[in-house]
All heavy atoms as an XYZ file, in Angstrom:
867
protein
N      18.775      0.196      5.381
C      18.343     -0.980      4.573
C      18.236     -0.493      3.130
O      17.861      0.681      2.883
C      17.011     -1.490      5.129
C      17.097     -2.272      6.398
S      15.426     -2.780      6.890
C      14.982     -1.334      7.796
N      18.499     -1.437      2.266
C      18.472     -1.118      0.854
C      17.140     -1.600      0.160
O      16.984     -1.255     -1.019
C      19.676     -1.694      0.140
C      20.972     -1.174      0.668
C      21.094      0.355      0.402
O      20.841      0.760     -0.719
N      21.494      1.101      1.404
N      16.348     -2.404      0.797
C      15.161     -2.928      0.159
C      14.136     -3.310      1.191
O      14.409     -3.478      2.367
C      15.542     -4.202     -0.663
O      15.895     -5.216      0.179
N      12.915     -3.456      0.674
C      11.820     -3.979      1.528
C      12.135     -5.361      2.029
O      11.833     -5.757      3.138
C      10.456     -3.900      0.793
N      12.746     -6.135      1.174
C      13.100     -7.567      1.528
C      13.953     -7.571      2.787
O      13.766     -8.453      3.623
C      13.812     -8.179      0.327
N      14.927     -6.624      2.899
C      15.722     -6.624      4.079
C      14.911     -6.354      5.304
O      15.111     -7.007      6.385
C      16.814     -5.556      4.000
C      17.996     -5.926      3.079
C      18.976     -4.813      3.071
O      19.766     -4.729      4.023
O      18.966     -4.098      2.145
N      14.004     -5.388      5.215
C      13.128     -5.059      6.370
C      12.239     -6.201      6.759
O      12.105     -6.560      7.940
N      11.725     -6.866      5.750
C      10.835     -8.024      6.005
C      11.621     -9.160      6.644
O      11.117     -9.811      7.545
C      10.116     -8.459      4.746
C       9.044     -7.383      4.357
C       9.476     -9.805      4.827
C       8.525     -7.477      2.963
N      12.779     -9.336      6.211
C      13.652    -10.418      6.776
C      13.930    -10.159      8.233
O      13.886    -11.060      9.081
C      15.050    -10.403      6.034
C      15.951    -11.514      6.508
C      17.257    -11.549      5.680
O      17.264    -11.137      4.461
O      18.317    -11.808      6.273
N      14.164     -8.882      8.597
C      14.436     -8.489     10.023
C      13.161     -8.776     10.815
O      13.207     -9.326     11.985
C      14.850     -7.066     10.127
C      16.269     -6.912      9.532
C      14.806     -6.544     11.590
C      16.714     -5.491      9.354
N      11.946     -8.313     10.301
C      10.730     -8.472     11.021
C      10.464    -10.003     11.243
O      10.114    -10.361     12.360
C       9.593     -7.844     10.268
C       9.901     -6.362     10.355
C       8.260     -8.262     10.760
C       9.027     -5.352      9.942
N      10.742    -10.813     10.264
C      10.488    -12.269     10.405
C      11.465    -12.830     11.432
O      11.097    -13.683     12.274
C      10.634    -12.976      9.073
C       9.490    -12.720      8.134
C       9.428    -13.681      7.003
N       8.446    -13.329      5.984
C       7.129    -13.331      6.111
N       6.620    -13.786      7.222
N       6.365    -12.965      5.134
N      12.683    -12.320     11.509
C      13.654    -12.835     12.513
C      13.226    -12.410     13.958
O      13.366    -13.185     14.886
C      15.067    -12.287     12.183
N      12.740    -11.206     14.117
C      12.271    -10.731     15.406
C      11.068    -11.557     15.863
O      10.983    -11.905     17.002
C      11.936     -9.210     15.350
C      11.218     -8.776     16.612
C      13.123     -8.373     15.149
N      10.123    -11.829     14.920
C       9.050    -12.727     15.171
C       8.273    -12.388     16.420
O       8.051    -13.099     17.321
C       9.517    -14.157     15.260
C       8.351    -15.176     15.220
O       7.301    -14.851     14.620
N       8.500    -16.281     15.822
N       7.797    -11.107     16.381
C       7.007    -10.576     17.491
C       5.781     -9.850     16.921
O       5.961     -8.985     16.003
C       7.747     -9.659     18.423
C       7.061     -9.364     19.678
N       6.090     -8.362     19.774
C       7.271     -9.837     20.943
C       5.631     -8.314     21.003
N       6.331     -9.156     21.783
N       4.519    -10.092     17.393
C       3.379     -9.456     16.772
C       3.341     -7.962     16.824
O       2.631     -7.315     15.962
C       2.200    -10.110     17.568
C       2.727    -10.603     18.862
C       4.219    -10.927     18.504
N       4.115     -7.354     17.722
C       4.090     -5.875     17.785
C       5.164     -5.198     16.857
O       5.234     -4.032     16.725
C       4.362     -5.410     19.198
C       3.124     -5.716     20.082
C       3.313     -5.242     21.496
O       4.405     -5.325     21.996
N       2.242     -4.794     22.132
N       5.906     -6.111     16.135
C       6.914     -5.586     15.147
C       6.373     -5.956     13.791
O       6.333     -7.144     13.437
C       8.297     -6.218     15.430
C       9.237     -5.776     14.376
C       8.707     -5.913     16.866
N       5.961     -4.938     13.049
C       5.355     -5.202     11.721
C       5.964     -4.181     10.728
O       6.648     -3.267     11.039
C       3.863     -4.942     11.816
C       3.199     -5.986     12.718
C       1.741     -5.712     12.860
O       1.213     -4.598     12.566
N       1.030     -6.799     13.124
N       5.740     -4.574      9.459
C       6.358     -3.792      8.341
C       5.421     -2.658      7.856
O       4.260     -2.918      7.729
C       6.697     -4.771      7.219
C       7.479     -4.199      6.138
C       8.884     -3.936      6.340
C       6.939     -3.933      4.906
C       9.616     -3.376      5.265
C       7.682     -3.390      3.897
C       9.070     -3.148      4.075
N       5.975     -1.508      7.580
C       5.300     -0.449      6.884
C       5.597     -0.637      5.428
O       6.727     -0.354      5.020
C       5.758      0.915      7.500
C       4.988      2.147      6.927
C       5.317      3.358      7.779
C       5.235      2.491      5.478
N       4.574     -0.971      4.687
C       4.725     -1.178      3.242
C       4.303      0.090      2.493
O       3.145      0.387      2.357
C       3.911     -2.329      2.783
C       4.180     -2.933      1.383
C       5.469     -3.336      1.014
C       3.165     -2.893      0.440
C       5.726     -3.747     -0.208
C       3.445     -3.414     -0.841
C       4.648     -3.818     -1.108
O       4.926     -4.316     -2.372
N       5.320      0.771      1.969
C       5.078      2.020      1.263
C       4.982      1.748     -0.179
O       5.968      1.538     -0.846
C       6.206      3.051      1.596
C       5.885      4.541      1.014
O       5.444      4.594     -0.101
O       6.066      5.423      1.802
N       3.770      1.712     -0.651
C       3.582      1.306     -2.112
C       4.286      2.197     -3.088
O       4.819      1.785     -4.013
C       2.085      1.134     -2.373
C       1.596     -0.092     -1.544
C       1.826      0.964     -3.865
C       0.061     -0.329     -1.743
N       4.298      3.524     -2.824
C       4.862      4.497     -3.677
C       6.376      4.190     -3.822
O       6.844      3.998     -4.938
C       4.653      5.889     -3.109
C       5.502      6.975     -3.776
C       5.080      7.580     -5.012
C       6.728      7.337     -3.300
C       5.790      8.565     -5.552
C       7.417      8.387     -3.857
C       6.986      8.976     -5.049
N       7.049      3.975     -2.704
C       8.490      3.742     -2.712
C       8.810      2.318     -3.360
O       9.868      2.187     -4.087
C       9.136      3.896     -1.350
C       9.285      5.288     -0.886
N       8.593      5.798      0.046
C      10.022      6.280     -1.479
C       8.865      7.093      0.233
N       9.726      7.436     -0.694
N       8.005      1.355     -2.987
C       8.237      0.041     -3.548
C       8.071     -0.050     -5.036
O       8.822     -0.798     -5.736
C       7.382     -1.002     -2.834
C       7.754     -2.384     -3.090
C       9.156     -2.834     -2.734
O       9.792     -2.085     -1.979
O       9.631     -3.942     -3.213
N       7.128      0.679     -5.567
C       6.933      0.702     -6.993
C       8.132      1.285     -7.706
O       8.633      0.779     -8.730
C       5.690      1.509     -7.382
C       5.450      1.662     -8.829
C       5.186      0.323     -9.568
O       4.976     -0.648     -8.978
N       5.151      0.444    -10.874
N       8.680      2.350     -7.126
C       9.892      2.979     -7.693
C      11.106      2.043     -7.588
O      11.875      1.840     -8.478
C      10.159      4.307     -7.050
C       9.148      5.287     -7.397
C      11.604      4.864     -7.359
C       9.164      6.666     -6.592
N      11.253      1.347     -6.368
C      12.468      0.663     -6.129
C      12.458     -0.676     -6.857
O      13.445     -1.135     -7.481
C      12.610      0.356     -4.639
N      11.281     -1.446     -6.802
C      11.352     -2.867     -7.296
C      10.071     -3.325     -8.017
O      10.119     -4.330     -8.660
C      11.685     -3.799     -6.142
C      13.007     -3.626     -5.496
C      13.304     -4.579     -4.354
O      12.488     -5.463     -4.070
O      14.455     -4.469     -3.828
N       8.987     -2.654     -7.749
C       7.717     -3.054     -8.374
C       7.251     -4.362     -7.806
O       7.477     -4.782     -6.677
N       6.439     -5.178     -8.599
C       5.894     -6.458     -8.184
C       5.109     -6.323     -6.865
O       5.226     -7.146     -6.004
C       6.928     -7.557     -8.074
C       7.643     -7.850     -9.380
O       6.968     -7.860    -10.421
N       8.897     -8.078     -9.280
N       4.276     -5.280     -6.804
C       3.560     -4.997     -5.610
C       2.625     -6.071     -5.079
O       2.629     -6.422     -4.017
C       2.772     -3.664     -5.766
C       3.623     -2.468     -6.223
C       2.731     -1.289     -6.563
C       4.554     -2.100     -5.120
N       1.835     -6.600     -6.049
C       0.886     -7.603     -5.648
C       1.524     -8.892     -5.249
O       1.083     -9.562     -4.239
C      -0.254     -7.811     -6.769
C      -1.068     -6.538     -6.840
C      -1.072     -9.066     -6.537
C      -2.108     -6.524     -7.892
N       2.536     -9.288     -5.981
C       3.311    -10.508     -5.597
C       3.868    -10.395     -4.139
O       3.749    -11.365     -3.315
C       4.442    -10.714     -6.536
C       5.321    -11.957     -6.148
C       6.542    -12.062     -6.994
O       6.652    -11.360     -8.101
O       7.407    -12.863     -6.753
N       4.323     -9.230     -3.833
C       4.874     -8.977     -2.494
C       3.794     -8.953     -1.396
O       4.034     -9.433     -0.259
C       5.798     -7.698     -2.398
C       7.028     -7.877     -3.268
C       7.883     -6.698     -3.420
C       8.973     -6.949     -4.311
N       9.555     -5.794     -4.858
N       2.694     -8.437     -1.745
C       1.549     -8.428     -0.781
C       1.178     -9.889     -0.491
O       0.950    -10.247      0.627
C       0.309     -7.698     -1.333
C       0.380     -6.181     -1.339
C      -0.724     -5.564     -2.109
C       0.465     -5.617      0.116
N       1.054    -10.688     -1.565
C       0.794    -12.124     -1.323
C       1.785    -12.782     -0.415
O       1.406    -13.549      0.429
C       0.826    -12.857     -2.735
C      -0.512    -13.009     -3.374
O      -1.503    -13.047     -2.599
O      -0.519    -13.049     -4.576
N       3.036    -12.578     -0.622
C       4.185    -13.265      0.109
C       4.255    -12.697      1.561
O       4.731    -13.516      2.455
C       5.434    -13.073     -0.566
C       5.558    -13.824     -1.852
C       6.836    -13.433     -2.619
C       7.828    -14.618     -2.655
N       8.975    -14.206     -3.471
N       4.001    -11.475      1.784
C       4.361    -10.885      3.049
C       3.179    -10.196      3.841
O       3.462     -9.508      4.886
C       5.495     -9.829      2.859
C       6.643    -10.309      2.033
N       7.408    -11.386      2.543
C       7.098     -9.968      0.843
C       8.350    -11.618      1.628
N       8.197    -10.853      0.584
N       2.022    -10.468      3.480
C       0.840     -9.814      4.141
C       0.796    -10.114      5.626
O       0.373     -9.260      6.434
C      -0.488    -10.249      3.417
C      -1.608     -9.259      3.843
C      -0.883    -11.694      3.853
C      -1.431     -7.911      3.269
N       1.343    -11.242      6.061
C       1.340    -11.632      7.465
C       2.238    -10.779      8.323
O       2.006    -10.655      9.544
C       1.840    -13.090      7.590
C       3.201    -13.330      7.152
O       3.550    -12.931      5.992
O       3.947    -14.009      7.872
N       3.200     -9.987      7.735
C       4.026     -9.100      8.487
C       3.796     -7.624      8.254
O       4.460     -6.763      8.845
C       5.567     -9.454      8.381
C       5.836    -10.822      8.937
C       5.984     -9.230      6.952
N       2.847     -7.297      7.371
C       2.519     -5.896      7.024
C       1.496     -5.375      7.968
O       0.429     -5.876      8.088
C       2.070     -5.798      5.599
C       3.181     -6.218      4.554
C       1.593     -4.386      5.260
C       2.731     -6.292      3.188
N       1.870     -4.303      8.671
C       0.992     -3.690      9.691
C       0.532     -2.344      9.283
O      -0.410     -1.733     10.018
N       1.082     -1.777      8.289
C       0.616     -0.432      7.818
C       0.986     -0.271      6.301
O       2.152     -0.699      5.941
C       1.265      0.671      8.592
C       1.080      2.143      8.154
C      -0.472      2.486      8.265
C       1.862      3.088      8.993
N       0.110      0.240      5.532
C       0.367      0.450      4.040
C       0.196      2.037      3.834
O      -0.742      2.617      4.248
C      -0.604     -0.316      3.247
C      -0.293     -1.839      3.428
C      -0.501      0.077      1.760
C      -1.278     -2.768      2.711
N       1.228      2.525      3.058
C       1.141      3.994      2.645
C       0.747      3.985      1.197
O       1.373      3.252      0.421
C       2.453      4.613      2.880
C       2.731      5.006      4.271
N       3.776      5.774      4.596
C       1.973      4.883      5.381
C       3.795      6.039      5.905
N       2.695      5.502      6.384
N      -0.168      4.841      0.849
C      -0.708      4.950     -0.494
C      -0.347      6.289     -1.101
O      -0.627      7.360     -0.544
C      -2.254      4.785     -0.444
C      -2.878      5.138     -1.813
C      -2.623      3.390     -0.044
N       0.290      6.231     -2.337
C       0.529      7.398     -3.192
C       0.892      6.910     -4.535
O       1.369      5.729     -4.666
C       1.663      8.254     -2.648
N       0.504      7.595     -5.610
C       0.796      7.093     -6.933
C       2.166      7.586     -7.454
O       2.663      8.623     -7.047
C      -0.317      7.506     -7.882
C      -0.637      6.364     -8.896
O       0.207      5.609     -9.300
O      -1.825      6.300     -9.322
N       2.640      6.873     -8.449
C       3.910      7.200     -9.135
C       3.624      7.570    -10.590
O       2.833      6.856    -11.214
C       4.829      5.936     -9.140
C       6.040      6.169     -9.957
C       5.172      5.485     -7.734
N       4.153      8.724    -10.998
C       5.055      9.616    -10.450
C       4.232     10.838     -9.735
O       3.015     10.793     -9.778
C       5.751     10.266    -11.672
C       4.728     10.242    -12.711
C       3.961      8.957    -12.536
N       4.915     11.554     -8.962
C       4.411     12.755     -8.338
C       3.879     12.622     -6.984
O       3.571     13.616     -6.398
N       3.758     11.400     -6.464
C       3.166     11.120     -5.130
C       1.832     11.701     -4.943
O       1.414     12.205     -3.828
C       4.155     11.617     -4.041
C       3.886     11.018     -2.751
C       4.957     11.480     -1.718
N       4.739     10.566     -0.559
C       5.370      9.401     -0.371
N       6.236      9.017     -1.286
N       5.158      8.715      0.675
N       1.005     11.663     -6.004
C      -0.356     12.198     -5.886
C      -1.310     11.035     -5.604
O      -0.865      9.877     -5.372
C      -0.746     12.892     -7.257
C       0.108     14.102     -7.531
N       0.226     15.149     -6.717
C       0.972     14.306     -8.584
C       1.028     16.025     -7.237
N       1.563     15.558     -8.298
N      -2.573     11.397     -5.607
C      -3.609     10.397     -5.215
C      -3.709      9.207     -6.207
O      -3.277      9.370     -7.311
C      -4.992     11.083     -5.132
C      -5.559     11.655     -6.424
C      -5.090     13.007     -6.678
O      -4.165     13.585     -6.126
N      -5.863     13.710     -7.513
N      -4.227      8.099     -5.707
C      -4.397      6.976     -6.530
C      -5.228      7.253     -7.776
O      -6.146      8.069     -7.758
C      -5.250      5.952     -5.670
C      -4.858      6.359     -4.290
C      -4.707      7.891     -4.317
N      -4.787      6.701     -8.915
C      -5.482      6.977    -10.184
C      -4.825      8.088    -11.037
O      -5.233      8.300    -12.158
N      -3.753      8.668    -10.518
C      -3.073      9.693    -11.280
C      -1.824      9.227    -11.922
O      -1.074      9.989    -12.608
C      -2.757     10.999    -10.335
O      -1.964     10.501     -9.299
C      -3.986     11.593     -9.886
N      -1.438      8.021    -11.665
C      -0.128      7.538    -12.194
C      -0.166      6.130    -12.664
O      -1.240      5.592    -13.112
N       0.888      5.356    -12.471
C       1.063      4.042    -13.091
C       0.581      2.895    -12.204
O       0.509      1.819    -12.731
C       2.509      3.854    -13.434
C       3.510      3.829    -12.282
C       4.945      3.871    -12.658
O       5.254      4.607    -13.589
O       5.728      3.083    -12.127
N       0.336      3.115    -10.929
C      -0.080      1.969    -10.090
C      -1.569      1.803    -10.241
O      -2.364      2.685    -10.110
C       0.274      2.307     -8.557
C       1.740      2.524     -8.434
C      -0.214      1.129     -7.703
C       2.204      2.996     -7.030
N      -1.893      0.487    -10.434
C      -3.349      0.053    -10.510
C      -3.872     -0.145     -9.122
O      -3.876     -1.278     -8.588
C      -3.442     -1.112    -11.370
C      -4.935     -1.476    -11.678
O      -5.797     -1.163    -10.835
N      -5.137     -2.113    -12.793
N      -4.362      0.943     -8.488
C      -4.824      0.784     -7.022
C      -6.063     -0.039     -6.953
O      -6.328     -0.626     -5.889
C      -4.970      2.156     -6.474
C      -3.661      2.588     -5.784
C      -2.751      3.513     -6.381
C      -3.270      2.099     -4.558
C      -1.589      3.797     -5.810
C      -2.041      2.425     -3.945
C      -1.190      3.295     -4.601
O      -0.053      3.625     -4.046
N      -6.926     -0.114     -7.976
C      -8.078     -0.964     -7.903
C      -7.598     -2.377     -7.684
O      -8.185     -3.096     -6.774
C      -8.910     -0.856     -9.183
N      -6.570     -2.866     -8.364
C      -6.048     -4.179     -8.202
C      -5.340     -4.357     -6.790
O      -5.508     -5.438     -6.162
C      -5.045     -4.526     -9.181
C      -5.689     -4.829    -10.604
O      -6.894     -5.146    -10.697
N      -4.927     -4.859    -11.652
N      -4.729     -3.302     -6.356
C      -4.130     -3.385     -5.017
C      -5.174     -3.552     -3.932
O      -5.147     -4.422     -3.046
C      -3.287     -2.083     -4.768
C      -2.133     -1.947     -5.716
C      -2.805     -2.025     -3.263
C      -0.950     -2.880     -5.505
N      -6.251     -2.726     -4.028
C      -7.276     -2.813     -3.007
C      -8.038     -4.132     -3.027
O      -8.395     -4.710     -2.011
C      -8.295     -1.677     -3.160
C      -7.694     -0.338     -3.052
C      -8.173      0.785     -3.730
C      -6.632     -0.010     -2.113
C      -7.620      2.067     -3.587
C      -6.095      1.199     -1.966
C      -6.551      2.272     -2.656
O      -6.044      3.498     -2.520
N      -8.253     -4.670     -4.221
C      -8.920     -6.008     -4.408
C      -8.020     -7.039     -3.733
O      -8.554     -7.916     -3.053
C      -9.180     -6.321     -5.870
C     -10.493     -5.734     -6.334
C     -10.912     -6.323     -7.733
N     -10.145     -5.779     -8.815
C     -10.356     -4.647     -9.430
N     -11.381     -3.854     -9.027
N      -9.588     -4.183    -10.404
N      -6.716     -6.996     -3.954
C      -5.824     -8.004     -3.414
C      -5.856     -7.923     -1.892
O      -5.813     -8.880     -1.177
C      -4.407     -7.745     -3.905
C      -3.351     -8.722     -3.333
C      -3.703    -10.233     -3.373
C      -3.634    -10.747     -4.804
N      -3.880    -12.215     -4.814
N      -5.842     -6.676     -1.303
C      -5.869     -6.533      0.103
C      -7.175     -7.134      0.684
O      -7.144     -7.753      1.742
C      -5.730     -5.020      0.470
C      -4.365     -4.465      0.264
C      -4.404     -2.913      0.409
C      -3.261     -5.010      1.157
N      -8.258     -6.935      0.016
C      -9.548     -7.474      0.461
C      -9.477     -8.990      0.379
O      -9.925     -9.693      1.281
C     -10.694     -6.953     -0.317
N      -8.923     -9.505     -0.705
C      -8.803    -11.001     -0.883
C      -7.982    -11.630      0.245
O      -8.245    -12.644      0.713
C      -8.205    -11.276     -2.203
C      -7.930    -12.745     -2.539
C      -7.130    -12.876     -3.795
O      -7.455    -12.307     -4.840
O      -6.120    -13.667     -3.770
N      -6.869    -10.860      0.550
C      -5.978    -11.365      1.613
C      -6.512    -11.066      3.056
O      -5.840    -11.417      3.972
C      -4.622    -10.710      1.435
C      -3.860    -11.132      0.169
C      -2.652    -10.214      0.020
C      -3.440    -12.579      0.186
N      -7.662    -10.438      3.111
C      -8.274    -10.089      4.384
C      -7.374     -9.199      5.307
O      -7.348     -9.357      6.474
C      -8.730    -11.315      5.144
C      -9.735    -12.153      4.382
C     -10.295    -13.319      5.070
C     -11.259    -14.186      4.361
N     -11.827    -13.807      3.179
N      -6.675     -8.288      4.630
C      -5.881     -7.305      5.352
C      -6.768     -6.379      6.177
O      -7.715     -5.806      5.739
C      -5.104     -6.463      4.313
C      -4.251     -5.439      4.923
C      -2.974     -5.755      5.561
C      -4.592     -4.056      4.988
C      -2.214     -4.862      6.138
C      -3.818     -3.097      5.571
C      -2.589     -3.521      6.149
O      -1.811     -2.559      6.700
N      -6.461     -6.365      7.504
C      -7.325     -5.655      8.435
C      -6.581     -4.563      9.225
O      -7.035     -4.035     10.185
C      -7.979     -6.641      9.401
C      -8.854     -7.597      8.838
C     -10.117     -6.896      8.246
N     -11.027     -7.912      7.579
C     -11.204     -7.996      6.280
N     -10.663     -7.116      5.473
N     -12.092     -8.839      5.767
N      -5.361     -4.231      8.806
C      -4.638     -3.150      9.405
C      -4.860     -1.862      8.733
O      -5.703     -1.779      7.863
C      -3.099     -3.508      9.476
C      -2.808     -4.799     10.212
N      -2.868     -4.872     11.640
C      -2.461     -6.074      9.826
C      -2.513     -6.045     11.999
N      -2.258     -6.809     10.922
N      -4.070     -0.828      9.112
C      -4.269      0.508      8.556
C      -3.733      0.717      7.129
O      -2.715      0.162      6.817
C      -3.662      1.543      9.518
C      -4.417      1.618     10.837
O      -5.575      1.514     10.900
N      -3.658      1.732     11.945
N      -4.394      1.497      6.416
C      -3.951      2.026      5.133
C      -3.914      3.525      5.232
O      -5.011      4.151      5.468
C      -4.860      1.576      3.930
C      -4.358      2.172      2.668
C      -4.858      0.038      3.867
N      -2.793      4.149      5.037
C      -2.644      5.597      5.184
C      -2.603      6.240      3.780
O      -1.745      5.833      2.996
C      -1.398      5.954      6.041
N      -3.445      7.239      3.559
C      -3.357      8.003      2.346
C      -2.334      9.036      2.501
O      -2.463     10.063      3.133
C      -4.713      8.616      2.080
C      -5.874      7.657      1.872
S      -5.606      6.630      0.353
C      -6.881      5.508      0.473
N      -1.129      8.720      1.980
C       0.010      9.569      2.158
C       0.508     10.243      0.870
O       1.631     10.214      0.421
C       1.234      8.681      2.698
C       2.322      9.499      3.271
C       3.589      8.751      3.450
O       3.987      7.916      2.626
O       4.331      9.058      4.419
N      -0.506     10.851      0.216
C      -0.224     11.487     -1.073
C      -0.365     12.933     -0.997
O      -0.926     13.472     -0.023
C      -1.123     10.878     -2.166
C      -2.602     10.954     -1.865
C      -3.267     12.150     -2.091
C      -3.311      9.873     -1.428
C      -4.649     12.251     -1.773
C      -4.668      9.968     -1.228
C      -5.295     11.098     -1.391
N       0.113     13.609     -2.059
C      -0.018     15.043     -2.193
C      -1.237     15.280     -3.131
O      -1.100     15.055     -4.342
C       1.222     15.684     -2.770
C       2.383     15.557     -1.868
C       3.572     16.304     -2.516
N       4.811     16.012     -1.733
C       5.809     15.357     -2.196
N       5.858     14.899     -3.415
N       6.857     15.138     -1.406
N      -2.360     15.784     -2.669
C      -3.511     15.913     -3.499
C      -3.185     16.916     -4.692
O      -2.666     17.988     -4.503
C      -4.572     16.488     -2.583
C      -4.071     16.249     -1.244
C      -2.622     16.192     -1.294
N      -3.593     16.486     -5.929
C      -3.427     17.357     -7.072
C      -4.832     18.009     -7.286
O      -5.610     17.594     -8.187
C      -3.034     16.561     -8.244
N      -5.176     18.943     -6.444
C      -6.453     19.563     -6.511
C      -7.038     19.794     -5.115
O      -6.209     19.802     -4.093
N      -8.323     19.934     -5.042
C      -9.019     20.127     -3.726
C      -8.749     18.963     -2.756
O      -9.301     17.773     -3.065
C     -10.561     20.317     -3.953
C     -11.295     20.449     -2.665
O     -10.899     21.325     -1.809
O     -12.215     19.767     -2.464
N      -8.106     19.098     -1.674
C      -7.752     17.947     -0.799
C      -9.002     17.227     -0.255
O      -8.999     15.989     -0.195
C      -7.053     18.614      0.327
C      -6.598     19.943     -0.113
C      -7.573     20.384     -1.163
N     -10.055     17.875      0.112
C     -11.185     17.232      0.678
C     -11.952     16.352     -0.389
O     -12.245     15.148     -0.155
C     -12.168     18.229      1.287
C     -13.513     17.556      1.733
C     -11.514     18.948      2.452
N     -12.143     16.913     -1.594
C     -12.696     16.174     -2.644
C     -11.870     14.991     -3.059
O     -12.432     13.883     -3.326
C     -12.964     17.100     -3.875
N     -10.574     15.189     -3.060
C      -9.682     14.119     -3.492
C      -9.679     12.975     -2.424
O      -9.680     11.789     -2.776
C      -8.330     14.654     -3.789
C      -8.380     15.407     -5.145
C      -7.230     13.545     -3.842
C      -7.169     16.273     -5.412
N      -9.742     13.319     -1.152
C      -9.745     12.233     -0.124
C     -11.056     11.508     -0.202
O     -11.173     10.295      0.028
C      -9.569     12.900      1.232
C      -8.134     13.214      1.663
C      -8.083     14.019      2.939
C      -7.321     11.902      1.863
N     -12.153     12.219     -0.433
C     -13.463     11.532     -0.664
C     -13.422     10.570     -1.807
O     -13.873      9.432     -1.780
C     -14.623     12.619     -0.893
C     -14.970     13.246      0.438
C     -16.257     14.128      0.245
N     -16.525     14.723      1.453
C     -16.723     15.996      1.638
N     -16.634     16.869      0.578
N     -17.020     16.561      2.833
N     -12.787     10.955     -2.913
C     -12.701     10.209     -4.124
C     -11.773      8.923     -3.815
O     -12.079      7.841     -4.302
C     -12.172     10.969     -5.317
N     -10.702      9.172     -3.010
C      -9.865      8.034     -2.746
C     -10.587      6.998     -1.877
O     -10.481      5.793     -2.083
C      -8.616      8.520     -1.986
N     -11.368      7.507     -0.908
C     -12.169      6.642     -0.030
C     -13.214      5.804     -0.865
O     -13.426      4.657     -0.733
C     -12.870      7.419      1.044
C     -13.717      6.558      1.956
C     -14.448      7.451      2.990
C     -15.397      6.539      3.757
N     -16.283      7.362      4.724
N     -13.804      6.544     -1.807
C     -14.830      5.879     -2.706
C     -14.149      4.794     -3.557
O     -14.702      3.765     -3.719
C     -15.489      6.945     -3.583
C     -16.587      6.405     -4.442
C     -17.789      5.862     -3.737
O     -18.030      6.290     -2.617
O     -18.465      5.058     -4.331
N     -12.927      5.043     -4.013
C     -12.229      4.036     -4.834
C     -12.045      2.794     -4.017
O     -12.252      1.652     -4.471
C     -10.855      4.578     -5.306
C     -10.072      3.573     -6.116
S      -8.381      4.137     -6.445
C      -8.606      4.762     -8.081
N     -11.656      2.993     -2.787
C     -11.490      1.774     -1.932
C     -12.765      1.071     -1.752
O     -12.884     -0.170     -1.899
C     -10.944      2.181     -0.507
C     -10.853      1.045      0.448
C      -9.543      2.811     -0.679
N     -13.832      1.738     -1.450
C     -15.159      1.195     -1.194
C     -15.633      0.409     -2.441
O     -16.244     -0.692     -2.297
C     -16.180      2.284     -0.901
O     -15.784      2.872      0.327
N     -15.392      0.884     -3.624
C     -15.910      0.293     -4.876
C     -15.054     -0.976     -5.230
O     -15.591     -1.952     -5.844
C     -15.792      1.215     -6.045
C     -16.890      2.327     -6.046
C     -16.671      3.138     -7.292
C     -17.768      4.258     -7.369
N     -17.513      5.112     -8.505
N     -13.795     -0.950     -4.951
C     -12.976     -2.005     -5.464
C     -12.528     -3.065     -4.363
O     -12.192     -4.174     -4.786
C     -11.684     -1.387     -6.036
O     -10.944     -0.708     -5.036
C     -11.930     -0.556     -7.260
N     -12.699     -2.752     -3.203
C     -12.170     -3.685     -2.159
C     -13.243     -4.710     -1.683
O     -13.385     -5.011     -0.539
C     -11.575     -2.935     -0.988
N     -13.965     -5.148     -2.648
C     -15.037     -6.113     -2.348
C     -14.649     -7.518     -2.941
O     -14.325     -7.624     -4.058
C     -16.399     -5.673     -3.020
C     -17.498     -6.674     -2.767
C     -16.738     -4.304     -2.519
N     -14.659     -8.446     -2.020
C     -14.264     -9.852     -2.442
C     -15.591    -10.750     -2.214
O     -16.209    -10.669     -1.290
C     -13.080    -10.408     -1.697
C     -12.858    -11.789     -1.995
C     -11.843     -9.576     -2.052
C-alpha cells in the first residue's frame, strides 16, 4: 500500500469488527500530515495508534507533532483502543515513559 487511505479503504471494504487499522502517527505525519482531520474521519476503524515524534522518532514533545492536540482529539472522539508508545527515548527511558504518560493524563481530558 502507498497510503493510509488505501489501508482504510480495504478495512472499510472488509467491514468486520476484528479488522482494524493501525494508525502510525509518525509515518502519517511524514507521508501526508493532516493527522487530526484523519482521526476525525476514520476513528471508527482505528484499532491501534503508534506514537513517536518527527523528526527522529523520539518521544512526544521533541518534534513537530502537537501531541497535546492529538490526545485531546482522541479523548473528544472517545477513542478506547490501544495507544502504543513506539518511540526511541532521547534520554532515560523510564523517566521519559513516565513523562509521556503524564502528558496523556494532562491533555486527554474532555
